[in-house]
Structures are given as structure tokens and as C-alpha cells.
DRENZASE-46396 format. One line per 10 residues: number of its first residue (from 1); their letters; for each residue x, y, z of N, C-alpha, C. Coordinates in nm, 3 decimals. Each point is the difference from the previous one (the first is absolute). Example, Ala and Ser with C-alpha at 12.3 -4.5 7.8 and 13.67 -1.06 7.14 Angstrom:
residues 2
1> as> 1.319:-0.569:0.780:-0.089:0.119:0.000:0.090:0.120:0.000 ~ -0.035:0.105:-0.072:0.082:0.119:0.006:-0.077:0.109:0.073;
This chain:
residues 191
1> mktihllglc> 8.548:4.951:4.740:0.141:0.026:-0.005:0.052:0.022:0.142 ~ 0.112:-0.061:0.031:0.061:0.008:0.132:0.042:0.144:0.033 ~ -0.026:0.041:0.125:0.042:0.131:0.046:0.150:0.003:0.017 ~ 0.063:0.106:-0.049:0.144:0.022:0.016:0.019:0.090:0.121 ~ 0.093:-0.037:0.087:0.028:0.078:0.121:0.131:0.074:-0.016 ~ -0.010:0.133:-0.005:0.116:0.087:-0.015:0.022:0.078:0.129 ~ 0.124:0.041:0.019:0.038:0.079:0.117:0.057:0.132:-0.047 ~ -0.044:0.109:0.061:0.052:0.132:-0.031:0.080:0.055:0.116 ~ 0.120:0.052:-0.030:0.086:0.062:0.102:0.032:0.142:-0.043 ~ -0.014:0.093:0.092:0.026:0.141:-0.027:0.127:0.043:0.071;
11> gslrkassna> 0.090:0.062:-0.074:0.128:0.045:0.055:-0.004:0.138:0.062 ~ -0.116:0.045:0.041:-0.011:0.130:0.066:-0.083:-0.015:0.127 ~ 0.041:0.071:0.104:-0.074:-0.002:0.126:-0.089:0.123:0.017 ~ 0.007:0.092:-0.095:-0.079:0.123:0.010:-0.149:-0.031:0.004 ~ -0.070:0.074:0.083:-0.146:-0.016:0.010:-0.067:0.026:-0.134 ~ 0.048:0.102:-0.073:-0.060:0.036:-0.129:0.087:-0.050:-0.116 ~ 0.063:-0.114:0.016:0.089:-0.055:-0.101:-0.071:-0.023:-0.133 ~ 0.058:0.054:-0.107:-0.055:-0.022:-0.134:0.005:-0.147:-0.037 ~ 0.107:-0.067:0.037:0.014:-0.142:-0.032:-0.104:-0.084:0.072 ~ -0.031:0.037:0.124:-0.105:-0.071:0.074:-0.137:0.026:-0.065;
21> vilrtlatel> -0.025:0.124:-0.043:-0.125:0.032:-0.069:-0.013:-0.085:-0.126 ~ 0.108:-0.013:-0.074:-0.003:-0.079:-0.124:-0.029:-0.146:0.031 ~ 0.064:-0.055:0.101:-0.026:-0.140:0.037:-0.145:-0.019:0.044 ~ -0.052:0.095:0.078:-0.141:-0.011:0.043:-0.094:0.012:-0.120 ~ 0.032:0.087:-0.095:-0.083:0.013:-0.121:0.003:-0.130:-0.078 ~ 0.118:-0.059:-0.009:0.010:-0.130:-0.067:-0.090:-0.102:0.067 ~ 0.013:-0.010:0.132:-0.072:-0.103:0.075:-0.151:0.019:-0.004 ~ -0.046:0.125:-0.001:-0.144:0.024:0.011:-0.070:0.029:-0.132 ~ 0.077:0.041:-0.103:-0.064:0.041:-0.124:0.052:-0.067:-0.126 ~ 0.125:-0.039:-0.002:0.060:-0.040:-0.127:0.021:-0.149:-0.020;
31> vparihlrlh> 0.016:-0.075:0.108:0.020:-0.144:-0.022:-0.136:-0.066:-0.020 ~ -0.007:-0.093:-0.094:-0.127:-0.069:-0.023:-0.036:-0.091:0.117 ~ -0.125:-0.041:0.005:-0.050:-0.082:0.111:0.076:-0.132:0.015 ~ 0.064:-0.047:-0.106:0.074:-0.126:0.006:0.137:0.014:0.068 ~ 0.031:0.125:0.042:0.126:0.027:0.069:-0.030:0.060:0.136 ~ 0.069:-0.050:0.101:-0.008:0.060:0.134:0.135:0.063:0.029 ~ 0.003:0.131:0.017:0.124:0.072:0.033:-0.006:0.042:0.145 ~ 0.089:-0.057:0.078:0.009:0.032:0.143:0.119:0.093:0.021 ~ -0.022:0.109:0.073:0.108:0.093:0.029:0.056:-0.031:0.138 ~ 0.132:-0.003:0.007:0.068:-0.032:0.126:0.084:0.121:0.040;
41> slhdlplyng> -0.025:0.051:0.119:0.070:0.119:0.049:0.144:-0.033:0.042 ~ 0.088:0.095:-0.026:0.140:-0.013:0.043:0.029:0.092:0.118 ~ -0.103:0.059:0.060:0.018:0.098:0.106:0.071:-0.055:0.124 ~ -0.021:-0.124:0.036:0.057:-0.056:0.123:0.130:-0.076:-0.022 ~ 0.050:0.000:-0.122:0.120:-0.076:-0.032:0.123:0.070:0.060 ~ 0.077:-0.070:0.085:0.120:0.063:0.056:0.110:0.008:-0.107 ~ 0.102:0.078:0.030:0.116:0.005:-0.090:0.066:-0.136:-0.004 ~ 0.050:-0.035:-0.119:0.062:-0.132:-0.016:0.117:-0.015:0.095 ~ 0.007:-0.116:0.065:0.109:-0.033:0.091:0.034:-0.147:-0.021 ~ 0.113:-0.026:-0.062:0.043:-0.136:-0.027:0.021:-0.083:0.125;
51> dvdggdvpaa> 0.021:0.065:0.115:0.020:-0.074:0.124:-0.126:-0.076:0.043 ~ -0.118:0.051:-0.036:-0.123:-0.069:0.039:-0.064:-0.076:-0.116 ~ 0.053:0.018:-0.120:-0.057:-0.068:-0.116:0.041:-0.147:0.004 ~ -0.098:-0.085:0.016:0.026:-0.144:0.014:-0.010:-0.046:0.144 ~ -0.004:0.093:0.092:-0.013:-0.034:0.142:-0.134:0.047:0.051 ~ 0.004:0.102:0.086:-0.120:0.055:0.059:-0.055:0.109:-0.093 ~ -0.059:-0.044:-0.111:-0.048:0.092:-0.103:-0.124:0.074:0.050 ~ -0.003:0.133:-0.017:-0.116:0.078:0.045:-0.130:-0.047:-0.067 ~ -0.110:0.012:0.073:-0.131:-0.045:-0.050:-0.039:0.069:-0.130 ~ 0.031:0.130:-0.014:-0.035:0.072:-0.123:0.074:-0.058:-0.121;
61> vlalrdaveh> 0.121:-0.047:0.021:0.078:-0.062:-0.108:-0.061:-0.134:-0.037 ~ -0.034:-0.080:0.099:-0.063:-0.129:-0.026:-0.131:0.018:-0.075 ~ -0.078:0.101:0.039:-0.128:0.027:-0.069:0.023:0.040:-0.145 ~ 0.102:0.082:-0.025:0.032:0.041:-0.136:0.044:-0.121:-0.083 ~ 0.089:-0.079:0.053:0.048:-0.118:-0.073:-0.115:-0.097:-0.030 ~ -0.088:-0.017:0.097:-0.115:-0.088:-0.019:-0.093:0.054:-0.108 ~ -0.024:0.130:0.002:-0.088:0.062:-0.099:0.056:-0.019:-0.141 ~ 0.130:0.019:-0.017:0.063:-0.018:-0.131:-0.002:-0.147:-0.040 ~ 0.029:-0.087:0.094:0.001:-0.145:-0.028:-0.134:-0.048:-0.051 ~ -0.109:0.050:0.057:-0.133:-0.048:-0.036:-0.064:0.074:-0.117;
71> aegvilgtpe> 0.065:0.106:-0.046:-0.051:0.070:-0.118:0.047:-0.073:-0.126 ~ -0.082:0.007:-0.103:0.038:-0.061:-0.128:0.078:0.098:-0.087 ~ -0.011:0.127:0.031:0.072:0.105:-0.071:0.008:0.122:0.089 ~ 0.095:0.088:-0.031:0.025:0.116:0.086:0.005:0.127:-0.085 ~ -0.056:0.108:0.055:0.007:0.133:-0.061:0.070:0.092:0.099 ~ 0.111:0.059:-0.043:0.077:0.090:0.084:-0.011:0.141:-0.054 ~ -0.038:0.094:0.087:-0.006:0.141:-0.039:0.089:0.082:0.091 ~ 0.083:0.085:-0.060:0.089:0.081:0.082:0.016:0.140:-0.059 ~ 0.017:0.098:0.090:0.039:0.132:-0.049:0.150:-0.002:-0.032 ~ 0.046:0.108:-0.057:0.144:0.017:-0.023:0.050:0.106:0.096;
81> yshgmsgvmk> 0.096:-0.038:0.083:0.063:0.093:0.093:0.148:0.007:-0.035 ~ 0.051:0.118:-0.023:0.143:0.021:-0.027:0.053:-0.092:-0.110 ~ -0.075:-0.011:-0.107:0.037:-0.080:-0.119:-0.001:-0.150:0.025 ~ -0.073:-0.047:0.099:-0.006:-0.143:0.027:-0.132:-0.040:0.062 ~ -0.016:-0.131:0.019:-0.121:-0.048:0.067:0.001:0.046:0.145 ~ -0.114:0.001:0.060:-0.010:0.044:0.139:0.072:-0.096:0.093 ~ 0.047:0.053:0.112:0.061:-0.084:0.102:-0.097:-0.103:0.055 ~ -0.128:0.037:0.005:-0.104:-0.092:0.047:-0.005:-0.124:-0.089 ~ 0.001:0.020:-0.132:-0.004:-0.113:-0.092:0.128:-0.081:0.008 ~ 0.115:0.067:0.004:0.127:-0.072:0.008:0.007:-0.082:0.128;
91> naldwlsgpn> -0.046:0.057:0.110:0.000:-0.072:0.127:-0.088:-0.125:-0.008 ~ -0.118:0.013:-0.060:-0.090:-0.116:-0.014:0.066:-0.107:-0.086 ~ 0.064:0.040:-0.108:0.067:-0.097:-0.088:0.119:-0.066:0.071 ~ 0.070:0.075:0.084:0.109:-0.060:0.077:-0.054:-0.109:0.093 ~ -0.112:0.027:0.067:-0.061:-0.102:0.085:-0.049:-0.119:-0.083 ~ -0.048:0.027:-0.120:-0.050:-0.108:-0.086:0.111:-0.080:-0.067 ~ 0.122:0.049:0.003:0.108:-0.072:-0.067:0.064:-0.104:0.090 ~ -0.023:0.005:0.127:0.068:-0.092:0.091:-0.097:-0.090:0.072 ~ 0.052:-0.087:0.084:0.142:-0.020:0.022:0.062:-0.086:-0.111 ~ 0.125:0.018:-0.019:0.077:-0.078:-0.097:-0.060:0.005:-0.140;
101> fksplkgkpt> -0.058:0.114:-0.036:-0.056:0.023:-0.133:-0.108:-0.102:-0.039 ~ -0.075:-0.049:0.100:-0.116:-0.087:-0.026:-0.124:0.088:-0.001 ~ -0.014:0.077:-0.105:-0.105:0.100:-0.009:-0.133:-0.059:-0.044 ~ -0.110:0.042:0.065:-0.131:-0.041:-0.050:-0.032:0.067:-0.134 ~ 0.079:0.098:-0.040:-0.017:0.063:-0.132:0.068:-0.078:-0.112 ~ 0.085:-0.095:0.035:0.073:-0.075:-0.102:-0.100:-0.073:-0.091 ~ 0.008:0.032:-0.129:-0.088:-0.061:-0.098:-0.143:0.051:0.001 ~ -0.031:0.097:0.086:-0.137:0.053:0.014:-0.025:0.105:-0.109 ~ -0.104:-0.017:-0.082:-0.033:0.102:-0.099:-0.025:0.136:0.068 ~ 0.067:0.102:-0.050:0.000:0.130:0.065:-0.005:0.112:-0.105;
111> itftatpaft> -0.078:0.102:0.029:0.006:0.124:-0.078:0.025:0.115:0.097 ~ 0.053:0.107:-0.054:0.030:0.118:0.081:-0.056:0.124:-0.066 ~ -0.022:0.101:0.080:-0.032:0.132:-0.054:0.062:0.104:0.090 ~ 0.028:0.115:-0.059:0.046:0.115:0.076:-0.090:0.117:-0.036 ~ -0.023:0.085:0.098:-0.083:0.118:-0.022:0.062:0.115:0.078 ~ 0.026:0.109:-0.072:0.062:0.116:0.063:-0.056:0.129:-0.061 ~ 0.013:0.110:0.072:-0.041:0.128:-0.057:0.093:0.046:-0.113 ~ 0.118:-0.055:-0.008:0.098:0.040:-0.101:-0.040:-0.048:-0.139 ~ 0.053:0.065:-0.102:-0.031:-0.038:-0.138:0.060:-0.135:-0.037 ~ 0.101:-0.047:0.076:0.063:-0.129:-0.031:-0.083:-0.117:0.051;
121> ggtraqqqlh> -0.090:0.024:0.093:-0.089:-0.105:0.048:0.065:-0.109:0.083 ~ 0.126:0.019:0.035:0.067:-0.100:0.084:0.079:-0.104:-0.076 ~ 0.045:0.033:-0.120:0.074:-0.098:-0.081:0.127:-0.049:0.068 ~ 0.066:0.088:0.074:0.123:-0.042:0.069:-0.032:-0.095:0.115 ~ -0.109:0.024:0.069:-0.043:-0.091:0.106:-0.037:-0.135:-0.059 ~ -0.067:0.002:-0.115:-0.039:-0.124:-0.069:0.124:-0.084:-0.030 ~ 0.105:0.065:-0.053:0.122:-0.073:-0.035:0.063:-0.063:0.124 ~ 0.008:0.077:0.107:0.058:-0.051:0.124:-0.084:-0.114:0.057 ~ -0.131:0.016:-0.004:-0.091:-0.103:0.049:0.016:-0.128:-0.080 ~ 0.006:0.012:-0.132:0.016:-0.118:-0.085:0.133:-0.069:0.024;
131> etlwamqael> 0.105:0.078:0.020:0.131:-0.060:0.028:-0.004:-0.085:0.127 ~ -0.065:0.052:0.102:-0.013:-0.075:0.126:-0.085:-0.124:-0.020 ~ -0.110:0.012:-0.073:-0.086:-0.116:-0.024:0.071:-0.106:-0.084 ~ 0.081:0.041:-0.096:0.079:-0.098:-0.078:0.094:-0.076:0.092 ~ 0.065:0.072:0.093:0.092:-0.066:0.093:-0.074:-0.100:0.089 ~ -0.126:0.029:0.030:-0.080:-0.089:0.084:-0.064:-0.113:-0.081 ~ 0.015:0.004:-0.131:-0.055:-0.099:-0.092:-0.152:0.000:-0.004 ~ -0.059:0.118:0.024:-0.144:0.015:-0.023:-0.022:-0.007:-0.150 ~ -0.117:-0.043:-0.042:-0.030:-0.006:-0.143:-0.069:0.129:-0.042 ~ 0.076:0.090:-0.060:-0.057:0.124:-0.050:-0.080:-0.031:-0.127;
141> vaypqiiiad> -0.127:0.030:0.005:-0.089:-0.027:-0.113:0.037:0.093:-0.115 ~ 0.006:-0.055:-0.120:0.033:0.079:-0.118:-0.113:0.099:-0.028 ~ 0.027:0.126:0.027:-0.095:0.107:-0.023:0.079:0.130:0.007 ~ -0.033:0.100:-0.081:0.074:0.127:0.008:-0.006:0.059:0.140 ~ 0.101:0.081:0.033:0.004:0.064:0.131:-0.129:0.080:0.024 ~ -0.058:-0.021:0.116:-0.119:0.077:0.037:0.049:0.117:0.084 ~ 0.006:0.115:-0.063:0.040:0.122:0.070:-0.114:0.100:-0.014 ~ -0.032:0.064:0.110:-0.107:0.098:0.000:0.060:0.134:0.040 ~ 0.029:0.081:-0.101:0.059:0.132:0.022:-0.110:0.101:0.035 ~ 0.041:0.108:0.062:-0.095:0.107:0.035:-0.122:-0.057:0.073;
151> vdakicdgrl> 0.029:-0.090:0.094:-0.106:-0.076:0.065:-0.099:0.086:0.077 ~ 0.046:0.113:0.054:-0.091:0.084:0.078:-0.118:0.050:-0.084 ~ 0.022:0.018:-0.130:-0.107:0.046:-0.088:-0.090:-0.115:-0.044 ~ 0.036:-0.123:0.033:-0.075:-0.117:-0.045:-0.078:-0.068:0.112 ~ 0.008:0.060:0.118:-0.071:-0.053:0.117:-0.095:0.107:0.051 ~ -0.122:-0.042:0.028:-0.100:0.092:0.053:-0.095:-0.080:0.089 ~ -0.034:0.055:0.115:-0.095:-0.064:0.093:0.042:-0.142:0.036 ~ 0.130:-0.021:0.021:0.048:-0.129:0.047:0.000:-0.112:-0.102 ~ 0.001:0.036:-0.130:0.004:-0.103:-0.103:0.076:0.049:-0.122 ~ 0.059:-0.095:-0.071:0.064:0.029:-0.127:-0.110:0.015:-0.103;
161> wdesarqfla> -0.013:0.118:-0.060:-0.108:0.023:-0.095:0.048:0.008:-0.145 ~ 0.128:0.024:-0.022:0.053:0.016:-0.135:-0.019:-0.129:-0.081 ~ -0.081:0.008:-0.105:-0.041:-0.120:-0.073:0.117:-0.072:-0.067 ~ 0.096:0.072:-0.057:0.112:-0.069:-0.065:0.088:-0.072:0.102 ~ 0.022:0.062:0.116:0.077:-0.066:0.106:-0.076:-0.122:0.052 ~ -0.130:0.014:0.018:-0.081:-0.113:0.048:0.006:-0.117:-0.098 ~ -0.013:0.030:-0.128:-0.001:-0.106:-0.101:0.135:-0.070:-0.009 ~ 0.108:0.078:0.003:0.134:-0.058:-0.008:0.027:-0.089:0.121 ~ -0.041:0.046:0.116:0.015:-0.078:0.123:-0.085:-0.126:-0.004 ~ -0.124:0.013:-0.043:-0.090:-0.117:-0.010:0.055:-0.102:-0.099;
171> ngvsaleerv> 0.058:0.047:-0.110:0.061:-0.093:-0.096:0.122:-0.070:0.060 ~ 0.074:0.069:0.084:0.111:-0.063:0.070:-0.047:-0.111:0.092 ~ -0.110:0.025:0.071:-0.058:-0.103:0.087:-0.049:-0.118:-0.084 ~ -0.054:0.027:-0.118:-0.043:-0.109:-0.090:0.119:-0.085:-0.043 ~ 0.113:0.065:-0.027:0.122:-0.075:-0.035:0.045:-0.085:0.117 ~ -0.011:0.053:0.121:0.035:-0.076:0.120:-0.095:-0.118:0.017 ~ -0.129:0.024:-0.017:-0.099:-0.108:0.010:0.031:-0.111:-0.101 ~ 0.028:0.039:-0.122:0.030:-0.098:-0.105:0.121:-0.084:0.037 ~ 0.103:0.064:0.054:0.121:-0.073:0.040:-0.030:-0.095:0.115 ~ -0.080:0.045:0.097:-0.037:-0.086:0.114:-0.078:-0.121:-0.051;
181> rdaapatltw> -0.094:0.023:-0.088:-0.080:-0.111:-0.052:0.087:-0.096:-0.081 ~ 0.094:0.053:-0.079:0.090:-0.086:-0.078:0.090:-0.083:0.090 ~ 0.037:0.055:0.116:0.090:-0.069:0.092:-0.071:-0.103:0.087 ~ -0.133:0.008:0.008:-0.077:-0.090:0.086:0.008:-0.142:-0.055 ~ 0.016:-0.099:0.089:0.004:-0.138:-0.046:-0.131:-0.039:-0.068 ~ 0.010:-0.076:-0.104:-0.119:-0.046:-0.072:-0.080:-0.096:0.088 ~ -0.129:0.010:-0.011:-0.088:-0.091:0.074:-0.038:-0.115:-0.093 ~ 0.020:-0.120:0.049:-0.035:-0.118:-0.080:-0.148:-0.028:0.015 ~ -0.064:-0.029:-0.110:-0.139:-0.043:0.004:-0.009:-0.135:-0.069 ~ -0.079:-0.086:0.056:-0.016:-0.135:-0.055:-0.137:-0.012:-0.062;
191> a> -0.006:-0.060:-0.116:-0.127:-0.019:-0.070:-0.072:-0.120:0.055;
């Protein structure tokens, strides 16, 4: 079976980011061997500036766009700050939407998750994130919202250990894999 190449983006720059821990747990423990999940850092991404978008685009932006372009599917994880997605995630999506709305996310199978210490688990950030992805014409994979509430109690020793959260997240990745495989062009074989 062909390996599926997925890209993970974390909307937090914190060293001890729960969302980064979850993405690393996914990449090292939860995705099956037939999936390769590569994590791409947003730490060096400058603030969006339309004056340079399409001209002298910063190297970090080009690297991000290239990573998304070459991925077959994308997983976005973000905390919820002030009832919305993080500025880090919004900034990355702004860079990915241009220039002229020619986004490498357009038509790309995508799933999202939010993880917060709050009991809401980031549902408001999820809504805002989905609204932005719809505007960019990313293909949101049909799967229930992946929200991980009370995340601090579900992470220990640098990994997501809560079995129900792990299973729900792994099932979301399976839905993403299925969509990627369904979208792949059929290979012709001759008898």
C-alpha cells in the first residue's frame, strides 16, 4: 500500500505547547506505518505583509507553501486564545491564502483539532479555523470536531496518554487517510 504523506502544523509557539505534544504523539505513536506525518514549524514565519506577498516572499513562507503543496493531506492543531484560533495559526493561513488566493490548501484534504485546558476544548477556535479554511477552499474532511478539553490532565511526560482522546484523534487521521486515498488518481494496469 502506498505511503500517504501528511503535514502537521501547530498554531502555538510555546515550548511546552499541548498542541505540539499532540502532533508529536500522532507522528510517533498513533499514525500507522502506511502514513508519514511530517511536522512543520511556524516559529520563523514573519507576520503577513501583502506588500511582499507575490514579490520578495520570505524563505520561511516559501518553505511553508512548499510543504503544504507537497503534502497529500494536512492536520492543523491550534489552541484557543480569547475565543478564537491563535494568531500564529491565522498568520500561517494568511500566508497560505495568497497571493491572489492561489492557496496550496485549495482542495487539500484537511482535518483540525483544538486542545485547551478549558472545558470547552477550543470549540470557538475550531469554528473560526473552519471558517477561514472554507474561505480558502480547503477540503475539510467529514469528521466530528476534534476537541480535547482539559488537555493538561491528558498529557504526561511529553505525550498524549488519554486513551479516548488518542482513539478519537487516530480515527480522525483514518478519515483523512481515506479521503486522500479516495482522491488519488486511479492507476491503470494492463493485463
